[in-house]
C-alpha positions as CSV (number, residue, x, y, z in Angstrom):
1,M,52.1,8.1,12.7
2,S,48.7,7.8,11.3
3,H,45.5,6.8,13.1
4,V,45.5,3.6,11.1
5,S,48.9,2.7,12.4
6,D,47.9,3.5,16.0
7,A,44.8,1.3,15.7
8,A,46.8,-1.5,14.0
9,Q,49.5,-1.5,16.6
10,A,46.9,-1.6,19.4
11,M,45.3,-4.6,17.8
12,A,48.7,-6.3,17.2
13,A,49.5,-6.0,20.9
14,I,46.3,-7.9,21.6
15,A,46.9,-10.5,18.9
16,R,50.4,-11.3,20.2
17,T,49.0,-12.6,23.5
18,I,45.9,-14.5,22.3
19,T,46.4,-18.2,23.0
20,D,45.1,-21.0,20.9
21,D,42.8,-22.2,23.7
22,Q,41.1,-18.8,23.6
23,L,40.0,-19.1,20.0
24,A,36.6,-20.5,20.9
25,N,35.9,-17.6,23.4
26,K,32.8,-15.6,22.6
27,T,33.3,-11.9,21.6
28,P,31.0,-8.9,22.0
29,C,30.6,-9.0,18.2
30,T,27.8,-11.5,18.5
31,E,28.3,-13.3,15.2
32,Y,31.9,-14.1,15.9
33,D,33.9,-16.0,18.4
34,V,37.6,-15.2,18.6
35,R,38.5,-17.6,15.8
36,A,35.8,-16.3,13.5
37,L,36.7,-12.7,14.2
38,I,40.4,-13.5,13.3
39,N,39.1,-15.2,10.2
40,H,37.1,-12.0,9.4
41,L,40.2,-9.9,9.8
42,L,42.4,-12.3,7.7
43,F,39.7,-12.4,5.0
44,W,39.2,-8.6,4.6
45,G,42.6,-7.4,5.6
46,P,44.2,-7.6,2.1
47,S,41.3,-5.4,0.8
48,L,41.9,-2.9,3.6
49,A,45.5,-2.7,2.7
50,G,44.8,-2.5,-1.0
51,A,42.4,0.4,-0.4
52,G,45.3,2.4,1.0
53,R,47.3,1.7,-2.2
54,K,44.3,2.3,-4.4
55,E,44.7,-1.3,-5.6
56,S,41.7,-3.6,-6.2
57,V,42.4,-6.8,-4.3
58,P,40.1,-9.6,-5.4
59,Q,38.4,-11.6,-2.7
60,P,39.6,-15.1,-2.3
61,A,37.4,-17.8,-3.8
62,K,36.6,-19.3,-0.4
63,A,34.3,-17.8,2.1
64,E,35.4,-15.8,5.2
65,S,34.3,-18.8,7.4
66,D,36.6,-21.1,5.4
67,V,39.9,-19.4,6.5
68,D,41.6,-22.2,8.5
69,L,43.6,-20.9,11.5
70,A,45.0,-24.4,12.0
71,A,46.5,-24.4,8.6
72,G,49.4,-22.2,9.6
73,D,50.7,-19.3,11.7
74,W,47.5,-17.3,12.0
75,R,49.2,-14.9,14.5
76,G,52.1,-14.3,12.1
77,H,49.7,-13.8,9.2
78,L,47.5,-11.4,11.2
79,L,50.5,-9.3,12.4
80,A,52.0,-9.1,8.9
81,L,48.6,-8.1,7.6
82,L,48.2,-5.3,10.3
83,D,51.7,-4.1,9.3
84,D,50.6,-4.1,5.6
85,I,47.4,-2.2,6.4
86,S,49.4,0.3,8.4
87,S,52.1,0.9,5.8
88,S,49.5,1.2,3.0
89,W,47.8,4.0,4.7
90,T,51.0,5.9,5.8
91,P,51.6,7.9,2.7
92,P,49.6,11.1,2.4
93,S,48.5,10.0,-1.1
94,A,46.5,7.1,0.5
95,W,44.1,9.8,1.9
96,D,43.6,11.5,-1.5
97,G,40.9,10.8,-4.0
98,E,38.7,7.8,-3.9
99,T,39.3,4.1,-3.2
100,S,37.4,0.9,-2.6
101,M,37.8,-2.4,-0.9
102,G,37.9,-4.4,-4.1
103,T,34.2,-3.7,-4.8
104,P,32.7,-1.4,-7.4
105,Q,31.6,1.0,-4.7
106,M,34.1,3.9,-4.5
107,L,34.3,6.1,-1.4
108,P,36.4,9.1,-0.6
109,A,39.7,7.8,0.7
110,P,39.5,9.7,4.0
111,V,36.1,8.1,4.6
112,M,37.5,4.7,3.9
113,G,40.6,5.3,6.0
114,D,38.5,6.4,8.9
115,M,36.2,3.3,8.5
116,I,39.4,1.2,8.7
117,V,40.5,3.0,11.9
118,G,37.2,2.3,13.5
119,E,37.2,-1.4,12.3
120,L,40.6,-2.0,13.8
121,A,39.9,-0.2,17.1
122,V,36.5,-1.8,17.7
123,H,37.5,-5.3,16.6
124,G,40.7,-4.8,18.7
125,W,38.5,-4.2,21.7
126,D,36.3,-7.2,20.8
127,L,39.4,-9.4,20.8
128,A,40.8,-7.8,24.0
129,V,37.7,-8.3,26.1
130,A,37.1,-11.8,24.8
131,T,40.6,-12.8,25.9
132,G,40.8,-10.9,29.2
133,Q,43.0,-8.1,27.9
134,R,42.8,-4.3,27.8
135,L,43.0,-2.4,24.5
136,E,45.2,0.7,24.9
137,L,44.4,3.5,22.4
138,P,46.1,6.9,22.4
139,A,44.0,9.9,23.4
140,N,44.4,11.6,19.9
141,L,43.1,8.4,18.3
142,L,40.1,8.3,20.6
143,A,39.3,11.9,19.8
144,H,39.5,11.3,16.1
145,L,37.4,8.1,16.4
146,H,34.8,10.0,18.4
147,D,34.4,12.6,15.7
148,T,34.5,10.4,12.7
149,M,32.3,7.6,14.1
150,F,29.6,10.0,15.3
151,A,29.6,11.6,11.8
152,G,29.3,8.3,9.9
153,V,27.4,6.1,12.3
154,E,24.2,6.1,10.3
155,Q,26.0,5.1,7.1
156,G,27.8,2.4,9.0
157,R,24.5,1.1,10.3
158,E,23.0,1.1,6.8
159,M,26.1,-0.9,5.6
160,G,25.5,-3.5,8.5
161,M,28.8,-2.5,10.3
162,Y,27.1,-1.5,13.5
163,G,24.2,-2.8,15.6
164,P,21.6,-0.6,17.3
165,Q,23.1,1.9,19.7
166,I,23.6,0.9,23.3
167,A,22.9,3.6,25.9
168,V,25.9,4.5,28.0
169,P,26.0,6.8,31.0
170,A,26.5,10.5,30.2
171,D,29.8,10.5,32.0
172,A,31.1,7.4,30.1
173,S,34.6,7.5,28.7
174,T,35.1,8.5,25.0
175,F,35.8,4.9,24.0
176,D,32.7,3.6,25.9
177,R,30.6,6.2,24.0
178,I,32.1,5.0,20.8
179,L,31.4,1.3,21.7
180,G,27.8,2.1,22.6
181,L,27.4,3.9,19.3
182,T,28.5,0.8,17.4
183,G,26.0,-1.4,19.3
184,R,28.5,-2.8,21.8
185,D,28.0,-2.9,25.6
186,P,31.2,-1.4,27.1
187,A,30.5,-3.6,30.2
188,W,30.4,-6.8,28.2
189,A,32.1,-9.7,29.9
């Protein structure tokens, strides 16, 4: 099983138990409440899946903030999208060559895949803590995230994916160090 699948499954476990009355809860990702973060995932998810298949997925005409969770089964859509992202990154060919998220900017497929692993893990944590849950990630995924995120954090910051680093104690867990690196306070509540 790939790291993308592990991260997608962990996020899916959180999504299954989010209740509609939690959609207005704030998240550690300061520009999003739970509803807006789910909108973000639903908006960009097809591009993340398309990148694994090396397919250019055009962005919808409407803006990310216009995704209407009340218009249907947001949970079912999100779970199906997480399955699609996972399956698109399962074949070894997904990790070969270059790919993009429907934009002209091409990146090496392993770099894109690792960015997606980080996106799913960190946003999974955002959703978990915002809804009183705990995100469970396997140790091998945490080790991989640690290595890839520390290697690409400056590029991620330049792309606006991460905020300024938050200091964490030297003896912090691997995931807490990753969260601090992305500009999140692991003690957020």
